[in-house]
DSSP file (Angstrom, degrees, kcal/mol; ACC not computed):
  #  RESIDUE AA STRUCTURE BP1 BP2  ACC     N-H-->O    O-->H-N    N-H-->O    O-->H-N    TCO  KAPPA ALPHA  PHI   PSI    X-CA   Y-CA   Z-CA
    1    1 A M     >        0   0    0      0, 0.0     4,-1.9     0, 0.0     3,-0.2   0.000 360.0 360.0 360.0 -56.5  -14.2   46.8   28.5
    2    2 A K  H  >  +     0   0    0      1,-0.2     4,-2.5     2,-0.2     5,-0.2   0.909 360.0  56.4 -62.9 -36.8  -15.7   45.2   25.5
    3    3 A K  H  > S+     0   0    0      1,-0.2     4,-2.6     2,-0.2    -1,-0.2   0.913 107.4  49.7 -54.3 -43.8  -14.0   47.6   23.1
    4    4 A T  H  > S+     0   0    0     -3,-0.2     4,-2.8     1,-0.2    -1,-0.2   0.932 109.4  50.8 -64.2 -44.3  -10.6   46.6   24.6
    5    5 A A  H  X S+     0   0    0     -4,-1.9     4,-1.9     1,-0.2    -1,-0.2   0.871 111.0  48.7 -66.6 -37.9  -11.4   42.9   24.2
    6    6 A V  H  X S+     0   0    0     -4,-2.5     4,-2.1     2,-0.2    -1,-0.2   0.916 112.8  48.2 -66.7 -44.9  -12.4   43.4   20.4
    7    7 A I  H  X S+     0   0    0     -4,-2.6     4,-2.7     1,-0.2     3,-0.3   0.966 112.6  48.1 -59.4 -54.5   -9.2   45.5   19.7
    8    8 A T  H  X S+     0   0    0     -4,-2.8     4,-2.3     1,-0.2    -1,-0.2   0.847 110.8  50.6 -53.5 -37.5   -7.1   42.8   21.4
    9    9 A L  H  X S+     0   0    0     -4,-1.9     4,-2.1     2,-0.2    -1,-0.2   0.910 113.4  48.0 -69.4 -41.6   -8.9   40.0   19.4
   10   10 A V  H  X S+     0   0    0     -4,-2.1     4,-2.3    -3,-0.3    -2,-0.2   0.916 109.6  50.2 -66.0 -47.3   -8.2   42.0   16.2
   11   11 A V  H  X S+     0   0    0     -4,-2.7     4,-2.3     1,-0.2    -1,-0.2   0.913 112.1  48.9 -59.3 -46.4   -4.5   42.7   16.9
   12   12 A L  H  X S+     0   0    0     -4,-2.3     4,-2.2    -5,-0.2    -2,-0.2   0.906 109.5  51.5 -64.7 -41.4   -4.0   39.0   17.6
   13   13 A C  H  X S+     0   0    0     -4,-2.1     4,-2.4     2,-0.2    -1,-0.2   0.890 110.2  48.7 -52.0 -47.3   -5.7   38.0   14.5
   14   14 A C  H  X S+     0   0    0     -4,-2.3     4,-2.4     2,-0.2    -2,-0.2   0.931 110.8  50.3 -65.2 -44.8   -3.5   40.4   12.4
   15   15 A L  H  X S+     0   0    0     -4,-2.3     4,-0.5     1,-0.2    -2,-0.2   0.876 111.4  48.2 -67.1 -35.5   -0.4   39.1   14.0
   16   16 A T  H >< S+     0   0    0     -4,-2.2     3,-0.9     1,-0.2     4,-0.3   0.903 112.0  50.0 -67.8 -43.4   -1.3   35.5   13.3
   17   17 A A  H >< S+     0   0    0     -4,-2.4     3,-1.3     1,-0.2    -2,-0.2   0.841 103.5  58.5 -59.3 -36.6   -2.2   36.4    9.7
   18   18 A C  H 3< S+     0   0    0     -4,-2.4    -1,-0.2     1,-0.3    -2,-0.2   0.665  96.1  65.4 -71.6 -13.6    1.2   38.2    9.2
   19   19 A S  T << S+     0   0    0     -3,-0.9     2,-0.4    -4,-0.5    -1,-0.3   0.610  85.2  88.7 -80.9 -11.1    3.0   34.9   10.1
   20   20 A K    <   -     0   0    0     -3,-1.3     4,-0.1    -4,-0.3     6,-0.0  -0.715  55.5-169.2 -96.0 129.9    1.6   33.1    7.0
   21   21 A S        +     0   0    0     -2,-0.4    -1,-0.1    33,-0.1     7,-0.1   0.760  66.0  73.4 -93.5 -23.6    3.6   33.4    3.7
   22   22 A G  S    S-     0   0    0      4,-0.3     3,-0.1     1,-0.2     6,-0.1  -0.228  99.7 -74.9 -80.4 173.1    0.8   31.9    1.4
   23   23 A P  S >  S-     0   0    0      0, 0.0     3,-2.4     0, 0.0    -1,-0.2  -0.244  76.4 -61.3 -64.4 163.2   -2.3   33.6    0.3
   24   24 A A  T 3  S+     0   0    0      1,-0.3    -7,-0.0    -3,-0.1    -3,-0.0  -0.085 123.5  15.0 -48.7 135.2   -5.1   33.9    2.9
   25   25 A G  T 3  S+     0   0    0      1,-0.3    -1,-0.3    -3,-0.1    48,-0.1   0.168 100.5 110.5  93.5 -18.6   -6.4   30.7    4.2
   26   26 A Q    <   -     0   0    0     -3,-2.4    -4,-0.3     1,-0.1    -1,-0.3  -0.695  69.2-112.2 -98.3 148.3   -3.6   28.7    2.9
   27   27 A P        -     0   0    0      0, 0.0     2,-0.2     0, 0.0    29,-0.1  -0.308  31.1-170.7 -71.4 156.8   -0.9   27.0    5.3
   28   28 A S    >   -     0   0    0     27,-0.1     3,-1.0    -7,-0.1     4,-0.3  -0.676  45.2 -86.7-128.0-177.1    2.6   28.0    5.4
   29   29 A A  G >  S+     0   0    0      1,-0.2     3,-1.0    -2,-0.2    -9,-0.1   0.783 124.8  64.2 -62.1 -23.5    5.8   26.7    7.0
   30   30 A A  G 3  S+     0   0    0      1,-0.2    -1,-0.2   -11,-0.2     4,-0.1   0.674  94.4  60.4 -72.8 -15.3    4.8   28.6   10.0
   31   31 A S  G <  S+     0   0    0     -3,-1.0    -1,-0.2     2,-0.1    -2,-0.2   0.549 102.6  53.4 -93.2  -2.2    1.7   26.5   10.4
   32   32 A T  S <  S-     0   0    0     -3,-1.0    26,-0.1    -4,-0.3     2,-0.1  -0.850 104.9 -81.6-123.6 168.7    3.5   23.3   10.8
   33   33 A P        -     0   0    0      0, 0.0     2,-0.2     0, 0.0    -2,-0.1  -0.401  56.5-106.2 -67.5 141.4    6.2   22.3   13.2
   34   34 A A        +     0   0    0     -4,-0.1    -4,-0.0    -2,-0.1    -5,-0.0  -0.471  44.6 175.1 -75.2 134.7    9.6   23.6   11.8
   35   35 A K        -     0   0    0     -2,-0.2     3,-0.1    -3,-0.1    -3,-0.0  -0.971  37.5-107.3-133.8 146.4   11.8   20.8   10.3
   36   36 A P        -     0   0    0      0, 0.0     0, 0.0     0, 0.0     0, 0.0  -0.493  55.1 -85.9 -71.4 152.0   15.1   21.2    8.6
   37   37 A P        -     0   0    0      0, 0.0     2,-0.2     0, 0.0     0, 0.0  -0.356  53.1-170.8 -64.6 138.2   14.7   20.5    4.9
   38   38 A D     >  -     0   0    0     -3,-0.1     4,-3.4     1,-0.0     5,-0.3  -0.585  42.4 -80.3-117.8-176.8   15.0   17.0    4.1
   39   39 A G  H  > S+     0   0    0     -2,-0.2     4,-2.1     1,-0.2     5,-0.2   0.874 127.0  50.9 -55.3 -41.4   15.3   15.1    0.8
   40   40 A V  H  > S+     0   0    0      2,-0.2     4,-3.1     1,-0.2     5,-0.2   0.950 113.3  41.8 -54.7 -54.7   11.6   15.2    0.2
   41   41 A T  H  > S+     0   0    0      1,-0.2     4,-2.5     2,-0.2     5,-0.2   0.914 113.8  54.6 -70.5 -34.2   11.1   18.8    0.8
   42   42 A Q  H  X S+     0   0    0     -4,-3.4     4,-1.7     2,-0.2    -1,-0.2   0.903 113.6  43.9 -55.5 -43.2   14.4   19.6   -1.3
   43   43 A K  H  X S+     0   0    0     -4,-2.1     4,-2.4    -5,-0.3     5,-0.2   0.884 110.0  51.7 -70.0 -40.2   12.9   17.6   -4.1
   44   44 A L  H  X S+     0   0    0     -4,-3.1     4,-2.5     1,-0.2     5,-0.2   0.930 113.9  47.2 -67.1 -43.2    9.5   19.1   -3.9
   45   45 A Q  H  X S+     0   0    0     -4,-2.5     4,-2.2    -5,-0.2    -1,-0.2   0.870 108.6  54.8 -63.7 -35.5   11.2   22.6   -4.0
   46   46 A E  H  < S+     0   0    0     -4,-1.7    -1,-0.2    -5,-0.2    -2,-0.2   0.873 113.7  39.3 -61.7 -41.7   13.3   21.6   -6.8
   47   47 A H  H  < S+     0   0    0     -4,-2.4    -2,-0.2     1,-0.1    -1,-0.2   0.857 120.9  42.9 -81.8 -29.6   10.3   20.6   -9.0
   48   48 A S  H  < S-     0   0    0     -4,-2.5    53,-0.3    -5,-0.2     3,-0.2   0.834 105.1-134.7 -86.5 -25.5    8.0   23.4   -7.9
   49   49 A G    ><  -     0   0    0     -4,-2.2     3,-1.2    -5,-0.2    -1,-0.1  -0.254  31.3 -57.8  94.4 176.5   10.6   26.3   -8.1
   50   50 A A  T 3  S+     0   0    0      1,-0.3    -1,-0.2    -4,-0.1    -4,-0.0   0.756 126.8  47.6 -72.2 -27.6   11.6   29.2   -6.0
   51   51 A N  T 3  S+     0   0    0     -3,-0.2    -1,-0.3     2,-0.1    -2,-0.1   0.152  83.2 140.2-103.9  20.5    8.2   31.2   -5.8
   52   52 A A    <   -     0   0    0     -3,-1.2     2,-0.6    -7,-0.1    32,-0.3  -0.256  55.2-120.9 -60.8 143.6    6.2   28.1   -4.8
   53   53 A T  E     -a   84   0A   0     30,-2.8    32,-1.7    20,-0.1     2,-1.1  -0.780  19.5-136.4 -91.4 133.7    3.5   28.2   -2.3
   54   54 A D  E     -a   85   0A   0     -2,-0.6    32,-0.2    30,-0.2   -32,-0.2  -0.689  20.2-175.7 -80.7 100.4    4.1   25.8    0.6
   55   55 A C  E     -     0   0A   0     30,-2.7    31,-0.2    -2,-1.1    -1,-0.2   0.465  50.8 -95.2 -81.3   3.5    0.7   24.1    1.2
   56   56 A G  E     -     0   0A   0     29,-0.4    31,-2.1   -29,-0.1     2,-0.4  -0.363  19.1-108.5 117.3 165.4    2.1   22.3    4.3
   57   57 A R  E     -a   87   0A   0    -29,-0.2     2,-0.3    29,-0.2    31,-0.2  -0.904  38.8-171.4-146.5 113.4    3.7   19.1    5.5
   58   58 A L  E     -a   88   0A   0     29,-2.1    31,-3.0    -2,-0.4     2,-0.1  -0.799  12.6-139.8-110.9 140.7    1.4   17.1    7.6
   59   59 A D  E >   -a   89   0A   0     -2,-0.3     3,-2.1    29,-0.2    31,-0.2  -0.298  40.7 -87.5 -89.9 179.6    1.9   14.1    9.7
   60   60 A I  T 3  S+     0   0    0     29,-0.6    30,-0.1     1,-0.3    -1,-0.1   0.841 123.9  55.0 -54.4 -34.3   -0.4   11.0   10.2
   61   61 A S  T 3  S+     0   0    0      2,-0.0    -1,-0.3     0, 0.0     2,-0.1   0.229  75.7 134.0 -93.2  19.1   -2.2   12.7   13.0
   62   62 A A    <   -     0   0    0     -3,-2.1    -4,-0.0     1,-0.1     5,-0.0  -0.369  57.8-112.4 -62.9 142.6   -3.2   15.7   11.2
   63   63 A S     >  -     0   0    0      1,-0.1     4,-1.9    -2,-0.1     5,-0.1  -0.120  21.0-112.8 -64.7 165.6   -6.8   16.8   11.6
   64   64 A Q  H  > S+     0   0    0      2,-0.2     4,-2.6     1,-0.2     5,-0.1   0.833 120.3  53.7 -58.8 -37.1   -9.4   16.7    8.8
   65   65 A A  H  > S+     0   0    0      2,-0.2     4,-2.0     1,-0.2    -1,-0.2   0.875 109.6  46.7 -66.6 -38.9   -9.5   20.4    8.9
   66   66 A Q  H  > S+     0   0    0      2,-0.2     4,-2.1     1,-0.2     5,-0.2   0.900 114.0  50.0 -72.5 -38.2   -5.6   20.6    8.5
   67   67 A L  H  X S+     0   0    0     -4,-1.9     4,-2.6     1,-0.2    -2,-0.2   0.942 111.6  47.8 -64.2 -45.8   -5.9   18.0    5.6
   68   68 A K  H  X S+     0   0    0     -4,-2.6     4,-2.8     1,-0.2     5,-0.3   0.902 110.3  52.0 -63.7 -40.1   -8.7   20.0    3.9
   69   69 A T  H  X S+     0   0    0     -4,-2.0     4,-1.9     1,-0.2    -1,-0.2   0.911 113.0  44.2 -69.2 -41.7   -6.7   23.3    4.2
   70   70 A A  H  X S+     0   0    0     -4,-2.1     4,-1.9     1,-0.2    -1,-0.2   0.871 114.0  50.4 -71.8 -32.8   -3.6   21.7    2.6
   71   71 A S  H  X S+     0   0    0     -4,-2.6     4,-2.2    -5,-0.2    -2,-0.2   0.858 110.4  47.8 -70.0 -36.8   -5.7   20.1   -0.1
   72   72 A D  H  X S+     0   0    0     -4,-2.8     4,-2.3     2,-0.2     5,-0.2   0.861 111.8  53.0 -64.8 -37.2   -7.6   23.3   -1.0
   73   73 A C  H  X S+     0   0    0     -4,-1.9     4,-2.3    -5,-0.3    -2,-0.2   0.950 113.3  41.7 -69.8 -46.3   -4.3   25.1   -1.1
   74   74 A A  H  X S+     0   0    0     -4,-1.9     4,-2.2     2,-0.2    -2,-0.2   0.935 115.5  48.2 -61.6 -49.9   -2.8   22.6   -3.5
   75   75 A L  H  X S+     0   0    0     -4,-2.2     4,-2.0     2,-0.2    -2,-0.2   0.856 112.5  50.1 -62.4 -38.0   -5.9   22.2   -5.7
   76   76 A Q  H  X S+     0   0    0     -4,-2.3     4,-1.8     1,-0.2    -2,-0.2   0.918 113.0  46.4 -68.9 -45.8   -6.2   26.0   -6.0
   77   77 A A  H  <>S+     0   0    0     -4,-2.3     5,-3.1    -5,-0.2    -2,-0.2   0.850 111.5  49.4 -62.0 -38.1   -2.7   26.4   -6.9
   78   78 A S  H ><5S+     0   0    0     -4,-2.2     3,-0.5     3,-0.2    -1,-0.2   0.861 110.2  51.6 -69.4 -41.8   -2.7   23.7   -9.4
   79   79 A Q  H 3<5S+     0   0    0     -4,-2.0    -2,-0.2     1,-0.2    -1,-0.2   0.814 112.5  44.7 -63.3 -33.2   -5.7   25.1  -11.1
   80   80 A G  T 3<5S-     0   0    0     -4,-1.8    -1,-0.2     2,-0.1    -2,-0.2   0.368 113.1-120.5 -92.5   5.4   -4.3   28.5  -11.4
   81   81 A K  T < 5 +     0   0    0     -3,-0.5    -3,-0.2     1,-0.2    -4,-0.1   0.920  63.6 148.4  58.8  41.7   -1.0   27.0  -12.6
   82   82 A H      < -     0   0    0     -5,-3.1    -1,-0.2    -6,-0.1    -2,-0.1  -0.937  55.1-104.1 -97.4 128.0    0.8   28.6   -9.6
   83   83 A P        +     0   0    0      0, 0.0   -30,-2.8     0, 0.0     2,-0.3  -0.235  55.0 153.0 -51.9 139.6    3.8   26.6   -8.2
   84   84 A F  E     -aB  53  99A   0     15,-2.0    15,-2.2   -32,-0.3     2,-0.3  -0.950  26.8-157.0-154.0 173.8    3.1   24.7   -5.0
   85   85 A Y  E     -aB  54  98A   0    -32,-1.7   -30,-2.7    -2,-0.3   -29,-0.4  -0.958   6.5-177.1-156.5 149.3    4.2   21.7   -2.9
   86   86 A V  E     - B   0  97A   0     11,-2.2    11,-2.2    -2,-0.3     2,-0.3  -0.991   7.4-172.1-144.6 142.7    2.5   19.6   -0.2
   87   87 A A  E     -aB  57  96A   0    -31,-2.1   -29,-2.1    -2,-0.3     2,-0.4  -0.964   8.4-160.7-138.4 157.5    4.0   16.7    1.8
   88   88 A Y  E     -aB  58  95A   0      7,-2.9     7,-2.0    -2,-0.3     2,-0.5  -1.000   9.4-148.3-138.0 139.0    2.7   14.1    4.3
   89   89 A D  E     +aB  59  94A   0    -31,-3.0   -29,-0.6    -2,-0.4     5,-0.2  -0.905  23.0 167.7-111.2 131.1    4.7   12.0    6.7
   90   90 A M  E >   - B   0  93A   0      3,-3.5     3,-1.9    -2,-0.5     2,-0.2  -0.865  51.6 -63.4-130.6 169.3    3.5    8.6    7.6
   91   91 A P  T 3  S-     0   0    0      0, 0.0    22,-0.1     0, 0.0     3,-0.1  -0.353 120.9  -5.4 -57.6 118.7    5.1    5.8    9.5
   92   92 A G  T 3  S+     0   0    0     -2,-0.2    20,-2.4    20,-0.1     2,-0.3   0.332 129.0  54.4  82.2  -2.5    8.1    4.7    7.5
   93   93 A M  E <   -BC  90 111A   0     -3,-1.9    -3,-3.5    18,-0.2     2,-0.3  -0.990  55.8-155.5-157.4 154.5    7.5    6.9    4.5
   94   94 A S  E     -BC  89 110A   0     16,-2.2    16,-2.5    -2,-0.3     2,-0.3  -0.987  18.3-174.3-132.7 140.3    6.9   10.5    3.4
   95   95 A V  E     +BC  88 109A   0     -7,-2.0    -7,-2.9    -2,-0.3     2,-0.3  -0.931   5.8 171.1-134.1 153.5    5.1   11.4    0.2
   96   96 A G  E     -BC  87 108A   0     12,-2.7    12,-2.0    -2,-0.3     2,-0.3  -0.977  21.8-143.2-155.1 167.3    4.5   14.7   -1.5
   97   97 A V  E     -BC  86 107A   0    -11,-2.2   -11,-2.2    -2,-0.3     2,-0.4  -0.973  16.3-171.6-131.9 149.3    3.2   16.4   -4.7
   98   98 A A  E     -BC  85 106A   0      8,-2.1     8,-3.1    -2,-0.3     2,-0.4  -0.988   6.6-157.2-139.0 149.5    4.6   19.4   -6.3
   99   99 A G  E     -BC  84 105A   0    -15,-2.2   -15,-2.0    -2,-0.4     6,-0.2  -0.993  10.1-142.7-128.2 135.3    3.3   21.5   -9.2
  100  100 A G    >   -     0   0    0      4,-2.5     3,-1.8    -2,-0.4   -52,-0.1  -0.468  33.5-104.0 -89.2 167.6    5.3   23.8  -11.5
  101  101 A G  T 3  S+     0   0    0    -53,-0.3    -1,-0.1     1,-0.3   -53,-0.1   0.740 121.3  62.7 -63.5 -25.9    4.2   27.2  -12.9
  102  102 A D  T 3  S-     0   0    0      2,-0.1    -1,-0.3     1,-0.1     3,-0.1   0.426 120.2-108.9 -79.7   2.5    3.7   25.3  -16.3
  103  103 A G  S <  S+     0   0    0     -3,-1.8     2,-0.2     1,-0.3    -2,-0.1   0.409  71.4 145.1  85.0  -1.6    1.1   23.1  -14.7
  104  104 A K        -     0   0    0    -23,-0.1    -4,-2.5    -5,-0.0     2,-0.4  -0.495  38.8-143.8 -74.2 138.7    3.3   20.0  -14.7
  105  105 A L  E     -C   99   0A   0     -6,-0.2    19,-2.3    -2,-0.2     2,-0.3  -0.875  15.4-170.7-108.5 134.4    2.8   17.7  -11.6
  106  106 A Y  E     -CD  98 123A   0     -8,-3.1    -8,-2.1    -2,-0.4     2,-0.4  -0.912  10.2-151.4-124.4 151.2    5.4   15.8   -9.8
  107  107 A T  E     -CD  97 122A   0     15,-2.4    15,-1.9    -2,-0.3     2,-0.3  -0.938  11.6-172.3-120.4 147.3    5.3   13.1   -7.0
  108  108 A V  E     +CD  96 121A   0    -12,-2.0   -12,-2.7    -2,-0.4     2,-0.3  -0.987   6.9 175.3-136.1 137.6    8.1   12.5   -4.4
  109  109 A Q  E     -CD  95 120A   0     11,-2.8    11,-2.6    -2,-0.3     2,-0.4  -0.987  10.7-166.4-140.3 155.4    8.3    9.6   -1.9
  110  110 A S  E     -CD  94 119A   0    -16,-2.5   -16,-2.2    -2,-0.3     2,-0.4  -0.996   5.3-167.6-140.1 140.8   10.8    8.5    0.6
  111  111 A Q  E     +CD  93 118A   0      7,-2.0     7,-1.3    -2,-0.4   -18,-0.2  -0.945  42.6  51.5-125.0 148.5   11.0    5.2    2.4
  112  112 A G        -     0   0    0    -20,-2.4   -20,-0.1    -2,-0.4    -2,-0.0  -0.203  58.0-126.8 115.7 156.2   13.0    4.1    5.3
  113  113 A T  S    S+     0   0    0     -2,-0.1    -1,-0.1     3,-0.1   -20,-0.1   0.332  72.2 106.6-118.8   3.1   13.6    5.4    8.8
  114  114 A N  S    S-     0   0    0      2,-0.1     0, 0.0    -3,-0.1     0, 0.0  -0.048  91.9 -87.9 -72.9-176.9   17.4    5.3    8.8
  115  115 A A  S    S+     0   0    0      1,-0.3    -1,-0.1     2,-0.0    -3,-0.0   0.845 122.3  35.6 -68.9 -28.3   19.4    8.7    8.6
  116  116 A T  S    S-     0   0    0    -77,-0.0    -1,-0.3     2,-0.0    -2,-0.1  -0.626  80.2-169.4-120.8  76.8   19.3    8.7    4.8
  117  117 A P        -     0   0    0      0, 0.0     2,-0.5     0, 0.0    -5,-0.2  -0.259  36.2 -94.8 -66.8 159.4   16.1    7.3    3.4
  118  118 A T  E     -D  111   0A   0     -7,-1.3    -7,-2.0   -79,-0.0     2,-0.4  -0.629  40.0-158.8 -76.2 117.3   15.7    6.6   -0.3
  119  119 A V  E     +D  110   0A   0     -2,-0.5     2,-0.3    -9,-0.2    -9,-0.2  -0.876  14.2 176.7 -98.7 125.1   14.1    9.6   -2.1
  120  120 A T  E     +D  109   0A   0    -11,-2.6   -11,-2.8    -2,-0.4     2,-0.3  -0.963   0.4 175.7-132.1 152.6   12.4    9.0   -5.5
  121  121 A S  E     +D  108   0A   0     -2,-0.3     2,-0.3   -13,-0.2   -13,-0.2  -0.953   6.8 146.5-147.8 162.2   10.5   11.3   -7.7
  122  122 A G  E     -D  107   0A   0    -15,-1.9   -15,-2.4    -2,-0.3    29,-0.1  -0.982  49.9 -53.9-178.4-179.0    8.9   11.5  -11.0
  123  123 A D  E     -D  106   0A   0     -2,-0.3   -17,-0.3   -17,-0.2   -19,-0.0  -0.361  65.0-101.6 -66.0 151.9    6.0   12.9  -13.3
  124  124 A C        -     0   0    0    -19,-2.3   -19,-0.1     1,-0.1    15,-0.1  -0.615  21.8-145.4 -71.9 132.7    2.6   12.4  -11.8
  125  125 A P  S    S+     0   0    0      0, 0.0     2,-0.3     0, 0.0    14,-0.2   0.634  78.3  11.6 -83.0  -6.4    0.8    9.4  -13.5
  126  126 A A  S    S-     0   0    0     12,-1.5     3,-0.1    14,-0.0   -21,-0.0  -0.911  93.5 -72.5-153.0 174.2   -2.7   11.1  -13.2
  127  127 A Q        -     0   0    0     -2,-0.3     2,-0.1     1,-0.2    10,-0.1  -0.191  59.2 -83.7 -77.7 162.3   -4.3   14.4  -12.4
  128  128 A L        +     0   0    0     10,-0.1     2,-0.3   -54,-0.1    10,-0.2  -0.367  58.5 148.1 -66.7 141.1   -4.5   15.9   -9.1
  129  129 A R  E     -E  137   0B   0      8,-2.4     8,-2.7    -3,-0.1     2,-0.5  -0.962  48.1 -98.1-159.1 169.3   -7.2   14.9   -6.8
  130  130 A V  E     -E  136   0B   0     -2,-0.3     6,-0.2     6,-0.2     5,-0.1  -0.898  39.7-141.5 -97.1 125.1   -8.0   14.4   -3.0
  131  131 A A    >   -     0   0    0      4,-3.0     3,-1.6    -2,-0.5    32,-0.1  -0.253  28.5-100.5 -73.5 169.7   -7.8   10.8   -1.9
  132  132 A S  T 3  S+     0   0    0     30,-0.3    33,-0.1     1,-0.3    -1,-0.1   0.793 123.4  65.4 -63.3 -28.6  -10.3    9.2    0.5
  133  133 A S  T 3  S-     0   0    0     29,-0.4    -1,-0.3    31,-0.2     3,-0.1   0.699 117.8-113.1 -73.7 -19.3   -7.6    9.7    3.2
  134  134 A G  S <  S+     0   0    0     -3,-1.6     2,-0.3     1,-0.4   -63,-0.1   0.260  80.6 123.0 108.6  -4.7   -8.0   13.6    2.8
  135  135 A R        -     0   0    0     27,-0.1    -4,-3.0     1,-0.1    -1,-0.4  -0.636  68.5-111.5 -95.7 143.5   -4.4   13.8    1.3
  136  136 A V  E     +E  130   0B   0     -2,-0.3     2,-0.3    -6,-0.2    -6,-0.2  -0.508  45.8 168.3 -73.6 139.5   -3.6   15.2   -2.2
  137  137 A T  E     -E  129   0B   0     -8,-2.7    -8,-2.4    -2,-0.2   -40,-0.1  -0.988  40.3-154.8-146.7 153.8   -2.5   12.7   -4.7
  138  138 A C        +     0   0    0     -2,-0.3   -12,-1.5   -10,-0.2     2,-0.4  -0.086  65.9 106.0-121.7  36.9   -1.9   12.4   -8.3
  139  139 A F  S    S-     0   0    0    -14,-0.2     3,-0.1   -15,-0.1    -2,-0.1  -0.879  78.9-103.9-104.7 138.9   -2.5    8.6   -8.5
  140  140 A A    >   -     0   0    0     -2,-0.4     3,-2.2     1,-0.1     2,-0.2  -0.255  49.9 -83.1 -61.8 154.5   -5.7    7.3  -10.1
  141  141 A P  T 3  S+     0   0    0      0, 0.0    -1,-0.1     0, 0.0     3,-0.1  -0.388 117.9   9.6 -63.1 129.7   -8.4    6.0   -7.7
  142  142 A G  T 3  S+     0   0    0      1,-0.3     2,-0.6    -2,-0.2    -2,-0.1   0.440  87.8 145.9  86.9   2.6   -7.6    2.4   -6.8
  143  143 A D    <   +     0   0    0     -3,-2.2    -1,-0.3     1,-0.2    19,-0.2  -0.566   6.9 156.8 -76.8 114.7   -4.1    2.5   -8.4
  144  144 A T        +     0   0    0     -2,-0.6    -1,-0.2    -3,-0.1     2,-0.1   0.258  37.0 111.3-122.5  12.3   -2.0    0.2   -6.3
  145  145 A S  S    S-     0   0    0      1,-0.1    15,-0.3    14,-0.1    -3,-0.0  -0.395  78.5 -89.4 -73.1 161.6    0.5   -0.6   -9.0
  146  146 A S        -     0   0    0     13,-0.1    13,-0.2     1,-0.1    10,-0.1  -0.126  28.7-118.8 -62.1 169.8    4.0    0.7   -8.8
  147  147 A M        +     0   0    0      8,-0.9     9,-0.2    11,-0.9    -1,-0.1   0.789  59.7 168.6 -87.4 -30.8    4.9    4.0  -10.3
  148  148 A G  B     -F  155   0C   0      7,-0.6     7,-0.5    10,-0.2     3,-0.2  -0.081  34.0  -7.7  59.6-155.0    7.3    2.1  -12.6
  149  149 A A  S    S+     0   0    0      1,-0.2     3,-0.1     5,-0.1     5,-0.0  -0.205 104.9  53.7 -80.1 167.2    9.1    3.3  -15.7
  150  150 A G  S    S+     0   0    0      1,-0.3     2,-0.3    -2,-0.0    -1,-0.2   0.659  83.8 107.4  82.6  22.9    8.7    6.6  -17.5
  151  151 A H  S    S-     0   0    0      2,-0.3    -1,-0.3    -3,-0.2   -29,-0.2  -0.834  84.3-100.1-123.8 162.2    9.3    8.8  -14.4
  152  152 A G  S    S+     0   0    0     -2,-0.3     2,-0.3    -3,-0.1   -30,-0.2   0.148  98.6  20.0 -80.7  27.2   12.3   10.8  -13.5
  153  153 A G  S    S-     0   0    0    -33,-0.1     2,-1.0     0, 0.0    -2,-0.3  -0.970  98.5 -73.1-174.5 176.7   13.7    8.4  -11.2
  154  154 A D        +     0   0    0     -2,-0.3    -5,-0.1     1,-0.2    -2,-0.1  -0.605  54.7 157.0 -83.0 109.2   13.8    4.8  -10.2
  155  155 A M  B >   +F  148   0C   0     -2,-1.0     3,-2.0    -7,-0.5    -8,-0.9   0.163  18.9 142.0-121.3  20.5   10.3    4.4   -8.4
  156  156 A S  T 3  S+     0   0    0      1,-0.2     3,-0.1    -9,-0.2    -2,-0.0  -0.352  71.2  23.1 -61.0 144.7    9.9    0.6   -8.9
  157  157 A G  T 3  S+     0   0    0      1,-0.3     2,-0.9    -2,-0.0    -1,-0.2   0.347  89.8 124.1  84.3 -12.0    8.3   -0.9   -5.9
  158  158 A M    <   -     0   0    0     -3,-2.0   -11,-0.9    11,-0.1    -1,-0.3  -0.747  45.3-163.8 -84.2 115.6    6.7    2.5   -4.8
  159  159 A A        -     0   0    0     -2,-0.9   -13,-0.1   -13,-0.2   -14,-0.1  -0.513  37.2 -78.6 -94.0 167.6    3.0    1.8   -4.4
  160  160 A N    >   -     0   0    0    -15,-0.3     3,-1.4     1,-0.2     4,-0.2  -0.493  37.5-161.9 -73.6 115.4    0.3    4.4   -4.2
  161  161 A P  T 3  S+     0   0    0      0, 0.0     7,-0.4     0, 0.0     3,-0.2   0.570  89.9  54.8 -70.2  -7.9    0.5    5.6   -0.5
  162  162 A H  T 3  S+     0   0    0    -19,-0.2   -29,-0.4     1,-0.1   -30,-0.3   0.444  72.8 106.2-105.5  -3.1   -3.1    7.1   -1.0
  163  163 A A  S <  S+     0   0    0     -3,-1.4     2,-0.3   -20,-0.2    -1,-0.1   0.795  91.1  17.4 -54.4 -31.4   -4.8    3.8   -2.2
  164  164 A S  S    S-     0   0    0      2,-0.4   -31,-0.2    -4,-0.2     4,-0.1  -0.847  92.6 -95.6-135.4 173.3   -6.5    3.5    1.2
  165  165 A G  S    S+     0   0    0     -2,-0.3     2,-0.1   -33,-0.1   -30,-0.1   0.740 102.8  48.3 -59.7 -28.3   -7.3    5.7    4.1
  166  166 A G  S    S-     0   0    0      1,-0.1     2,-0.6   -76,-0.0    -2,-0.4  -0.375 105.9 -69.1-104.9-179.0   -4.2    4.7    6.2
  167  167 A A        -     0   0    0     -2,-0.1     2,-0.4    -4,-0.1    -5,-0.1  -0.722  53.9-170.7 -73.2 121.6   -0.5    4.5    5.4
  168  168 A T        -     0   0    0     -2,-0.6    -9,-0.1    -7,-0.4    -5,-0.1  -0.915  10.4-163.1-116.1 134.2    0.0    1.7    3.2
  169  169 A Q        -     0   0    0     -2,-0.4     2,-0.1   -11,-0.1    -9,-0.1  -0.855  36.9 -94.6-113.3 158.6    3.4    0.2    2.1
  170  170 A P        -     0   0    0      0, 0.0     2,-0.3     0, 0.0   -25,-0.0  -0.429  45.4-113.8 -68.9 140.5    3.9   -2.1   -0.9
  171  171 A S        -     0   0    0     -2,-0.1     2,-0.7     1,-0.0    -3,-0.0  -0.540  22.0-150.1 -68.1 133.6    3.7   -5.8    0.0
  172  172 A H        -     0   0    0     -2,-0.3    -1,-0.0    -3,-0.0    -3,-0.0  -0.914  11.2-161.5-114.2 113.9    6.8   -7.8   -0.3
  173  173 A K              0   0    0     -2,-0.7    -2,-0.0     1,-0.1     0, 0.0  -0.807 360.0 360.0-101.7 139.7    6.1  -11.3   -1.1
  174  174 A P              0   0    0      0, 0.0    -1,-0.1     0, 0.0    -2,-0.0   0.490 360.0 360.0 -67.2 360.0    8.9  -13.9   -0.5
């Protein structure tokens, strides 16, 4: 009886592992709810290329374990100069980071809840790191300035979404 239980457990583990497209221990599209590609995912894939590792797309309710898995995936891929992308959905905005095979990093953001939110992207202003929120970011610690000029898109008004542990939006003063 114990032997049958062990065999069943091994088979289940193998089947679960087969559904993942990334290297062992890395999340894949199968580990997050399936969503049709949106502007953020399309732009991340454009920046990272066809053979990129999908490190996941997590929402605001993701557990610390899920955040760590996605962060580890992105950091390992970046250090190895392997293309990757990761994204996070928060109330009113989505953010992501992509890395190309040449080691270049890009940031992508969308804001708005309408049918066609505004998607912006550009070069990362700093090195890849894990923010206190547990999300991967390429903004310097404490950087709350807008991403501004010098990026591959109009990113004015886009503040660092990882500046604090929660989802923050740029403040708009009258």
